[in-house]
N, C-alpha and C positions, 0 to 999 in steps of 0.2 A: 504493500500500500504506500510505499515511499516514506515511511516513518523513520525518523532518525533518533527517536527517543524510545526507551523501553516501554512498551504498552502495559497497562495494568488491566487485569481481567476480573470482573466481579464473579463471585461464587454464590450460586443460588441453591439452597437446599429446600426441596419441596416434599410434601408427604405424597404417598402413592394412593390414589383413589381406590376405594373398594367399588369398582364399576359393576353395575348391574348389566349394562349393555354398552358397547363401544364400537368404534369403527372409523371409517374415513368418509370424507365428502368432498367432491369436486364441484365448485360452483359453475363450471363450464365443462361439458362432456370432454374428457381428455382424449377420446378416440376419434370422434367425428367433429368435435368443436361445436356441437349443437348448443343452443342457448337453453340449457337445462341443468338441474342439479343431479349429480349421480352419487348415490349413497350406498355404502356396503357396511353391513352391521352383523354383529354376533353377540352371543352371551359373554359376559365377563370382560376382561381387559382387551383392549384393541390389538394386542400383540398377535392374537389368533388370526385376525384379518390381515394385518400388515405382513406377517410371516407366511401367509398362505396356508395355515394349518387347518382351516375349515373352508367349506364352500359357503360364503356369507349370504345372507339375505341381501337382495339388491333392489334399489328403488331408482326410478327416474322421475324427477319432480320439476314441473314448470316453474318459472320465476314467480308466477302468481301463487304458488303453493299447491296447485292441483297435482295429485299423484298420477303420472302418466302410465307408470308400469310398476308392479311389485312382483318380484320373483323370489319365492322362498328358497333358501339354501339348504345345506345339510351340515349341521353344526354338531359334530360328534364330541367336542370338548369345549370347556370354557376355561380360560386361564384366570386363576384367582390369586390375590395377594395373600401370602402366608403371614400368620400372626407374628412369627419370629423373624420375618424378613424374607425377601425373595418371593417367588411365585410357585404355584403347583397347578397341574392339570386336573380339572374336575370332569369326570365323564358325564356327558349329557345322554340320557336314555329316553326311550319311548318317543312319544309324539313331539316332545320339545325339540328334537333334532331338526324337524322340518317345520316347527311352529314359527311364524314370523315374530321376531323379538322386539319389534317396535310397534307401539300403538299409534292410532291416528294422531293423537295429541303429541306424541314424540316426534313424528314426522313433521307436524306443523311447526314445532319448536326448531327443528333442524332447518326447515325452509326459512324461518325468520332469521336464524343465525347466519345462513348463507348471505341473505340480503344485507344484514348489518356488517358482516365481514367485508363485503365488497364496498360498502359505503366508507369504511374506515381504511382498508388496506388496498383497495383497487380491485379491478375485475380479475376473473380466472384464478380463484384461490384453491389451494390444496389444504384441506382442513382435517385434523384429527380431533375427535370429540369423545365424550363419555357421559352416560347418565349414571348418577349415583344418588340413591335416596330420592328419586323423583326429580332431581335437579340436573340440568344440562351444563356441562363444563366444556369450554374451548381449551384444548390442550396444545394445539399447534396450528398456525396459519401461515402458509407460504405461497408463493406464486407457483402455478402449475408449470412444470418443466416442459419446455417446447423443444422439438427437434432442432438441432443446429443453433441453439441459443448460446452455447459456449463451446469452446474447443474441447474435444474429448481427450482426457489425459492418457498417457501411455498405460496399457493394460498391466495389472499386477501379474506376478507369476501364477500359473494355473496348473492344477494337477494334470499329469499326462493322461490319466485314464479319462478325465473329463474331456480333454481335447480330442482324444481318440473317439469318444462317443459322439461328439459334435461333428467331427469332420466326415463321419460316415452317413450323416443325414443328407438326403438328396437336395434339400433346400440350400445347403451350403456347398454344393459341388462347384468346382472352378474357382474357389477363393484361395488366396495365397495363405501359406501357413501363418503369417502374422495376423491376417484378418480373422482366421479361424480361432487363433489364440485370443484375440481381442473379444470376439463374440463369446467364446467359452467363459471368459472372465465375468460376463454379465449374468451367467446362469447361477442358480442357487440349488443346492442339493435338497431333495425332499425324499423322505423315507416313509413307506406305508407297510403296515403289517398285513399278513394274509387275511383276506376277508374284508379289508378296509375299502370303502368307496373313495376313489380318486376324483372322479367327476361324475355328476349325476345328470341324466337326460332331462332336458328342460330347464336346468339351472343356468345361471349366467356363466359365461366363459371368462376366466380371469388369468389363465396362464397357458403357455405352450410347453409341453413336456417332451423330453427325450428319455427313453428307458435305458438306463445304464446297466442294470442287472435285475434278474427276477422275471416273473411272468404276471400277466393280467388278462382278464377276459373283457371282451367288448360285447355289450348287450343292447338290444333295441326293443322296447316294449316288453321287457322281461325275457326275451329270447336271445340266447347267445349267438352272435354272428361272426365272431373272430377272436383271435388271441394276439397279445402283444408280447414280444420278447426283446432282449437287448438289441439296441440299434433302431427299434421302431420309435415313432413319434406320433403325437396326437395333440389336437387343440388349435391348430393353425387357422381352421375355418372360422371358429367362433371369435378369434382375435381380429379377423379381417372385417367381418360384417357386424361385430358387436352384438351378435345374436346368442341364442341359448345353445348349450351343449346338445349335440345331435345324438349322443349315445352315453351309456353309463359304463365307466371303466372301473373294474373291481380287481384288486390285487389277489392273486391266487397263491402267492408266496411272498416272502419279504421282497418288496419292490423298491429299488433305488432309482430315482429319476433326477434329471437336471431340469429345472423349471425356469421359464422366462415370462415375466408378466406382460400384459398387453401394452402397458404404457412404456415399456422398454422395447417391445417387439415392433410396434408401428414405426418409430423413428429408424429402427434398424433396416426395415424394408425400404423406407423412403430414401435413406442415404446410400443404399447399395443396390445398383441396378442388377447385379448378378443374382442376388437373393430374390429380388422382385421377379426376375425372369424365371428362375427356378420355381418360385411359388406359382406363377402363372401356368407353367408346364404341368406342375403337380395337380392343380385344380382342373386343367383341361383333360388330363388323363382320367381323373375321377368322373368328370362329366361324360366322357366317352364310354367309360365302363358302365355308368348308370344307364346311358342310352342303349348300349348293347344288351344289358340285362332286361330293359323294358321291351325291346324288340323280341328278345327270346321268349318272354312271357306272352307276347301278343299273339 
């Protein structure tokens, strides 16, 4: 910053909220830049949403406060604050896993918060929030990150197994080793136990996954239609059209995946013509296969 004097830094100590529900909210759609609020929510602390450990409930809200869409997620855990410090995972069982965790009143408060945050801080805000004891708390408010808004730093060292898994994905064919390593650095490891739901048909799509090890089933309407093993990938279609997951993915063994969120995936496609072209070829192949299947049934 061009400072020639030693800067001083304030230290702030804050208590951790015992959040009933928490999550993130974008005051402008980060995928298609539509003038609407996008909310993702789950039981407990917001870490479950931010770290991608649950399929959150998702909402699209007009600036007027009207709920345009509400999609229940699949929330198998809630992260709670422990009395002696730290956090722990609380299992969510039964109907609460798919029960929407926000009331109409909660959604109205979030819509009002979005409006107020834009008035104070400016348009296109990325907000983290929590409800505790019936009160809404604003935890963080920053500008939504845009593609190309700042130069990308040199990628940190990446595990060789992760790089190997990424470079075998057809989407990344033709990229230089440096580009593959840079992309691999953006992925985050996710582990799923046998029987665990990875994505749920009809739920919002939040991430693109590459299977590093293990196996999973792909089902549609409750019927198994395929299997995934090391090197397979899924989730790219939902990331492109901001639509719902087209199938349910369930781990059949311990499953290790590398995941990339949609807000990281879209700039990646926009900035790399090779990836965009590979993606177009992949979707064209799927369309051709679907047409051939339709003609075969006709």
